[in-house]
C-alpha positions in Angstrom: 98.6 74.2 144.5 99.8 71.7 141.9 97.3 71.7 139.0 97.6 68.0 138.5 96.8 67.3 142.1 93.7 69.5 142.0 92.6 67.7 138.8 93.1 64.2 140.2 91.4 65.2 143.5 88.3 66.5 141.7 88.2 63.6 139.3 88.2 61.1 142.2 85.3 62.9 143.8 83.5 63.1 140.4 83.9 59.3 139.9 82.3 58.7 143.3 79.5 61.1 142.5 78.9 59.4 139.2 78.5 56.1 141.1 75.5 57.2 143.1 74.0 59.2 140.2 73.9 55.9 138.3 71.7 54.5 141.1 69.3 57.5 140.7 69.0 56.7 137.0 68.6 53.0 137.7 66.0 53.6 140.3 64.0 55.7 137.8 64.4 53.6 134.6 65.6 50.2 135.8 68.6 48.2 134.6 67.2 46.7 131.4 68.8 49.5 129.2 72.3 48.2 130.2 71.7 45.0 128.2 70.8 47.1 125.1 74.2 48.9 125.0 76.3 47.8 122.1 79.9 48.6 122.9 81.0 47.9 119.3 79.0 50.8 118.2 81.0 53.2 120.4 84.4 51.8 119.1 85.1 54.7 116.8 84.1 57.2 119.5 86.4 56.1 122.3 88.5 59.3 122.5 85.5 61.6 122.3 83.6 59.6 124.9 86.6 59.6 127.2 87.1 63.4 126.9 83.5 64.1 127.5 83.3 61.6 130.4 86.4 63.1 132.1 85.0 66.7 131.6 81.6 65.7 133.1 83.2 63.9 136.1 85.5 66.9 136.7 82.5 69.2 136.9 80.7 66.8 139.1 83.7 66.8 141.4 83.7 70.5 141.6 80.0 70.6 142.5 80.2 67.9 145.1 83.3 69.5 146.7 81.4 72.7 147.1 78.3 71.0 148.5 80.4 69.0 151.0 82.2 72.2 152.0 78.9 73.8 152.9 77.7 70.7 154.9 81.0 70.4 156.8 82.0 74.1 157.2 80.3 74.6 160.6 81.9 71.4 162.0 85.3 72.4 160.6 85.0 75.9 162.2 84.2 74.3 165.5 87.3 72.1 165.3 89.4 75.1 164.3 88.1 77.3 167.2 89.0 74.6 169.7 92.5 74.3 168.5 93.2 77.8 167.3 91.2 80.3 169.4 90.4 83.7 167.8 92.3 85.5 170.5 95.2 86.0 171.1 96.2 84.1 167.9 95.7 85.9 164.5 93.5 84.4 161.7 94.4 81.1 160.3 95.4 82.6 156.9 97.8 85.0 158.5 99.4 82.2 160.6 99.8 80.0 157.6 101.3 82.8 155.5 103.8 83.7 158.2 105.2 80.2 158.7 105.2 79.1 155.1 106.4 82.2 153.2 109.6 81.2 151.4 109.2 77.6 152.6 108.2 75.6 149.5 108.3 72.3 151.4 105.8 73.5 154.1 103.5 75.0 151.5 103.4 71.6 149.6 102.7 69.8 152.9 99.8 72.1 153.7 98.3 71.7 150.3 98.7 68.0 150.3 97.0 67.8 153.7 94.2 70.1 152.5 93.7 67.9 149.4 93.3 64.8 151.5 90.9 66.6 153.8 88.7 67.6 150.8 88.8 64.1 149.4 87.8 62.5 152.7 85.1 65.2 153.2 83.5 64.6 149.8 83.9 60.8 150.1 81.8 60.9 153.3 79.0 62.5 151.4 79.4 60.3 148.3 79.6 57.1 150.2 76.5 58.0 152.3 74.4 58.8 149.2 75.6 55.7 147.4 74.6 53.6 150.4 71.1 55.2 150.5 70.5 54.9 146.8 71.9 51.4 146.5 69.6 50.4 149.3 66.5 51.9 147.7 67.5 50.2 144.4 67.6 46.8 146.1 64.3 47.4 148.0 62.3 48.6 145.0 64.0 47.0 142.0 64.7 43.4 143.2 61.7 41.1 143.4 61.5 38.8 146.5 60.5 35.8 144.3 63.5 36.0 142.0 66.0 37.3 144.6 65.3 35.4 147.9 68.6 36.8 149.4 67.3 40.4 148.8 67.2 41.4 152.5 70.5 39.7 153.2 72.1 41.7 150.4 70.5 44.9 151.7 71.9 44.3 155.2 75.4 43.8 153.8 75.2 46.9 151.6 74.0 49.0 154.6 76.7 47.7 156.9 79.5 48.2 154.4 78.1 51.6 153.4 78.0 52.8 157.0 81.5 51.5 157.7 83.1 53.3 154.8 81.1 56.5 155.4 82.1 56.5 159.1 85.7 55.8 158.2 85.7 58.7 155.8 84.3 61.0 158.4 86.8 59.9 160.9 89.6 60.4 158.4 88.4 63.9 157.6 88.1 64.8 161.3 91.5 63.4 162.1 93.2 65.2 159.1 91.4 68.5 159.9 92.5 68.4 163.6 96.0 67.5 162.7 96.1 70.3 160.1 95.1 73.0 162.6 97.4 71.6 165.3 100.3 71.6 162.9 99.7 75.2 161.9 99.3 76.3 165.6 102.5 74.5 166.7 104.6 75.8 163.8 103.3 79.3 164.4 104.2 79.1 168.1 107.7 77.8 167.2 108.0 80.5 164.6 107.2 83.2 167.2 109.6 81.7 169.8 112.4 81.6 167.2 111.6 85.2 166.2 111.7 86.4 169.8 115.0 84.6 170.5 116.6 86.3 167.4 115.4 89.7 168.7 116.8 89.0 172.1 120.1 87.9 170.7 120.3 91.1 168.6 119.5 93.2 171.6 122.1 91.7 173.8 124.8 92.0 171.2 
């Protein structure tokens, strides 16, 4: 798989993870510390801060991707078994190897689809946690007297959070189903072509 694509994928997931981790920190310590940050002080450290931030976000992306994989693995296996039954078809890895060996275009297509599946899967988890933590931050950190629109804001956050979380889950489910269908159909086509070639050789 293209190294740049993997890096970009995990960095996107890491940025999403960093968003809801910020709300955990804010829920624990409040937001007052944000006003004390002096950006001028960090002016000479821009490159170092950027490198460290990217490294941390990348590691967060790896961790979140693994957690999302554990959460969604049973569901993914259920989708796979409905589309690609264990018998008479061989394992998925064998099917994919057979149809994509020597076919660079097909390999790239599979990897691109898998990348989008992983991003959608991790985004579902990240958006859900961000919604929960943003909601708790509004409930416990905003005072009713100073923020009369507190509950309206909470309602908007919950609705938007549920919409983007549901959309991400739907996208993951659709991509996953399409991925397995594509492999199954290509494998069947590969076997049919293989049988026709054998028949042609036999008759000649």
